[in-house]
N, C-alpha and C positions, 0 to 999 in steps of 0.2 A: 444516486438518488434514486426513493424509488419515484417511479408511476405513476403518479397520482392521478390518473385513472384506475390499478390494479390497486391500489390502495381505499377509492371509490365502490368499486364494485368485488374487491373479494378482500374487504374488515377484516372477516374472519382466517385469513390464509396469517396475513400484514400479524395476526394478535398473537394467535402459535407460532410463528416463528421468532416473535419475540421471547415467546419463552419460550420455545427450544434452546433459545444463543444463552437464556440469564436473565434475559433485557428486563426492563421496565416497560409497560404496554402502557404508561400511566398518560402520555403524549399522543396515544392512537384517536379517543375518543372527544380530546382536544378540537384533531385538527378534524377529523369527519363534523365536528358541530360548525369549524371555520367552513370547510368546503361547498357545508347547506347556504351558510349564510353567505355566502360571497358568490358560490352562482341565483340563489333571491336576488341578491343587488344587483346582480350581470341583466338581468330579465329585466327588474325593474327600470334601469338606467337604458337600457334598447327600446324599453316599449317609449319613454318620457321621448327620447331621443328621435323618434319615430313621428310622436305626437309633437314636437315644434319640426319636425320637417315639413310634414306634413303642413303645420299651422303657419307658416310663415312661407310657402305659397300660396294660403289661403286669403292670407291677409295680403298679399300682392293684386288679387281681384276682386278686395273688397271696396265698395266706391265711396262707403261714409266715413271720413275723416275722425268723426267719434269714436266708430266700433273700430278702426283701425288700431287706434291707440289702448281700448281697452286687453283687446288679443295681444296687442307687443307688450304689456305689462305680466297677465296669465303669463309669457311665454319670457319674461324674468324670472318671476318665478319658480316652471318649471328648471332654468337658467339654471340658479343655487340648489334646486335639490337635484339638477344631476352632476354639481358641483361636489354639494354634500354628497352625494354617492360614490362618485371616483374619489375624493381622499379618505370615505373609511377601507376601499375595495383598493388603494395603495395600503392599508393600513393592516386589514389582512390579509391579505398578497404576501407583507412583508411575513406575517404572522408564521404566516404557514409555510411558508421558505424556509424560515427558523426550522417551526417542528419539525417539517422532514426532512432536512436536513441531520436531523439527528436520529432519523430512523438506517436499521443495517441494513446492506444488502439478504436478496431471502436468499434460503439454504437450496444448496444441491440434493433432492428428497436421497441421493446413493449417500448423505454421511451422514454418520452415528449417532444421535441424538443423545446426550448425557449436558449438564448442569457447566463439563469442563476437563482437564487435562485427563483424568482419571477414564473417561470415557472413549478417549482416541483407542483404536485402532494401529496393532502393527500389523501392515499387510503379510511385510516378507525382507529379512534378514540377507545380505549379503556379503557372503566371504564368513571367515573363522573371526575369531577373540584369539588374538595373537595368544600366544603361553610363553611362559621366559622362564630361562634355569636359577635363575635371580629372583629376587623383591623389588619389577621393574616403581619407576619414584615417578612422585606428581612432578609435573611442570615450574611449580612451582619452586624444586630445591632443585630442579636439574638445570632448567633458566639460570640462577644465580650464578650455581657452579659453576656456567661452562660462560662467565660474562655476556650473555643473553638479554640477559630482562633485567632492569635494575628499578625494583620497586621504590626504593628512600628518596631519589633522586625525584622521582614521575608526582611524587608525596611533595617532596618538598619545592617542585614548580609550581606543580597543581593544587596538590591535593589528594582525598580517601581515591581508589578506585580512577587512578594513574600511574601512566609506567613509562618508561624507555630501552624501546633495542637500543642492543648496541652491536655495532660488526655483526654476524654471521647473521643475530637475529633482525635485526632492519633489513639486511641483503634478502633471508629469505621471507620474509612480508616479504621485499620488494617484486620478489621474481613468483612467488606464491600470486601478484595480483599479475603480473608479467605472462604466467602461465595461462590466466582462467582471462583474462580477455585474446589471448592468441587462439584457445580452442575454442571458444563462442562465438571468432571471427570465421574457423572450419566449421562451422555450427551453419556458420546464414545469418549470424548478426551483426549488425553493422556499429560498430563503435564511435558510442560522442563521450566528445568534453562538453562536461554540461557545468555550468553554475554552483556552487556551495551555498552560499543564498540566494532564497527566492522571495514572492512578493505573497500577502495573506491568502490571494487570488487563489495562487498557484495548492497553496497546503490543500485548500478548501475542496476545491477539485479533483486532485487524489485522495481527496476521503480522509485526511489528516487533524481538518481541521471543520465543527467544533470539537468534536466527539477528544482528539487525544493533544490539550488546547494545552495543560501543564506540563506535558511531559517532552515539551518544544524549548529549543533558546531561540530567543528574539533579540531583537536590541529594537529596545524602544524609540528611539532618533531617529535613524535612518526608515524604522518597517521593513526590517528586512525580516525573514527567518532561516534560522540556519538549518540546514536539511536533515530529517532522520535517517530518509534512505533516499538514492538515485528514482526509486521510483516516483516520487513529487518530478520532482520536472518533468523526467519523462513523458510522464502522462499530457503534460502539456505543451508537451512537444509541435502537438498537429490541435490545441485546441482551437477552436470557434473554424477550423477547418473541414470540408471537402474532401476526401480523397476520392479516388477513380479504382474501379474494385481490382483494375487490371494491378492498384500497384498494393494490393492487399496478399500477402500480408505482412504487414514491417517489422521485420522486431529489430530490436538496438540491444546492447550491450556499453557500462559504462563504469567505472570506477568511482566512488565518491569514498572522501571519506561520513561517518553514521552519524551525526548528535543528538541523545536521547539525555532527559532526565529521569535517568531509571530511578526508582525508590527502590531502594535495596536495604534487606536486611541482614544483618550480620551472620556469620558462619559458612559452611563449605562450598554453599551455593556461590558465594564469590569473593571467595576466594582465589589467588591469584590473578589470570587475566581473561576468566571465562567470561563474566561481565564487565562493561565499564560505558561513560557515560559518554567517548567516544570511541567507533571503531571503524577500521576498513572494511570494506563491502563489494563487488562489481557484481550488478544486478542484468536480469536480462527483463524484456518487455518486448510484449505481441500486439499492436491493434490487428484486429483479421474480422472476417466477415463471420457473424452468428453459429451460422449452420459451422464453422471451423473451428470453430471454439474451446469443444474439446479433445481433436487433434492435434490443436495447438500443443493444450494442457500439457499429456502425452510427450510432445515432443520433448516439451519445458522439464520435461519432469527426467528424460532419458538422458537429456543434453547436461543437467544437472548432476543425474547419479555417472554418466561417462566422466566428469572430472573426476572425479571420489574412485574410481575405476581404478585412472590410468595411476591414481596416487597412490593405490596398494593400498589403501584401507578400507576396515569392513563397515557395513553402515544397516541401515533397516531404514526404514518406508516405512510411514506412519500417518493413517485419516482419520482428519481433522476431526471430535464428536461436536455438534454443534454449539457448544458453551466456550469452546477453546477455539474456532473460526476467527478470521480478522473483522474485521469493520465493514468492509469492503470488499471481504471474501464471498463464495457461495461455496466453492470448494477448494480446499487446502491438501495438498501430503506437505508432509514435511520429511526428514532428511536428516537422521542423526548419525553420526561415528566416535564408535569405543572407543574412550580413553582409557587405557587400562593402568595407567600409574591412580588416575584417581576413581577409577570404577564409575562411568560415565558413561553414558552416553547424549552428546552433545550436537545439539539442534547445529547445520548448517549452511540451510537449504529448506524456504516455505517457496513451495513452491500453486499459482492458489490464479484459479479464473472466478476474472471480474467478473464476468458481460459485458452487459451497460453500463452496471451502474457510475462507472467515473467516467463513461464515457457523457450520459446524461449532463456531470457535470459540467464539464471543461469542452462539454460540446463538437465532441466528434463525431464525423456526420459522414457517411461514404455514398457514393452513388452506382447503381449494377450500370446503370446503360444513359447515356444522353439523354438529359427529357424525366426519367424517370427520381421516380422522389429518394431523397434525398434516408438514409434510415444513419442509424446509430453503429460506429462499431460495435466489437467487444475490443477489453484486453484481458490482458493476463502475464504475472511479476512472476519471480522467483527465485532466488542469491544463487549468482553462478560464483564464489560462493561468497560465505562470509567469514570473514577474523574476525578475531584473535581462534575463534575455535575450531577451526582447518589446525592454524597452524599448532595449536595443543597437540590433537590429535597424532600429529606427524612425530614430533616429541616422544612420544609417548609409547605411540608402534615403534618408533626405529632407533631407541632407545639401543644401549651394550653397555653387558653390569659394567663395563673400565668408564662410564658416565658419558661416553661418546654417543654423536647424534648422528646414522646415516643418513643423506640427503637423498629421498629420493631424488632416480633417477632422470625423472621428465623436470625434477629443479635443477638439475646441475649442471646446466649450461645457462639458465640466469644468476645462481646465487657464486658459480667459478667454487665450487669445493666437493665434492665425492661423501666427506665427513665433517663435522663439526668436531674437534678431538679434543678429549678429557684435559683440563687441564694439570701439569706435573706437578 
């Protein structure tokens, strides 16, 4: 959430930020008007409280009983006005909270300005796109042919955009998750196992509500929400806490399934297992001091890249434009792997610096030294990595002419095989 003081003192900066993000600026004027109204009422209310306090002392010294009663009656009227003001303040502050919660984070000035993904900038490409002496097949053909993916039974069990992984397909998915988590531990992240259901406040603090309410799965009876990403519960691990500076940075990694009510259109973009309502992901997350957030951002990006390098996958790094950057992020890099079968670059990681945006919502602070004023931490998050797109890239890059797939060396001990053999 944005600091109300920034909204008040730098309204044109906030307005331009909304325009750069291709977002509506309609609520900003309402916020500014309510803030003026709130401060005026606070001023009036404080004056009335001061009058009541001073008059209470005066009444105690008045010798005339009639005069005392008259002054008491006046103060009852003042008390009624104070109560009215307090009720009005409660209403205004609730509306201010509601409106300010809809404002996205302020962008880093390094982000390219543009309305959507067309303005994203590819900063570099690592590796060369693999060539074959045969026509590479798409994963939606390879998977069923090898008995790894069963689309029909996924649809039978749940519906469209669901599938079943069988045998070595399931083991490859599990191998990737274990490989990701082990590598995150070696890179300095503490693994945590988290609830996959959270409270509404947990989603709000992470910046998912109210913005993405329509994309979330909700159990109305228990008022639990399925997590769209492990970022949500990790953000709140230290909610309401004041951390010691010596304990920063705190880096976490977690595996969770992710549940999102994606609005999908028919066509190439949704064929196979590229997009679905349920997918697996290992998340990286860091709490740090503000002055270290840029260094932590670069570390997290390098850590995600190392994963792709170890798997031998060609990838590119993109700096996201203002109109394509997530609601809570200040600056985001995407990592996309090349899939030669479907001839696409597939996003497998978004690595974002969020600044103090989530920390303000979740009330996560740190203290530099004993007796010092508590300050908001900065938070960062990144996929390390997301499935099933990483698995798509492995299947399509490591396929052979006979239809078999070589297992990348780092995964073989987890899978228990070097090759997924073609069926006879």
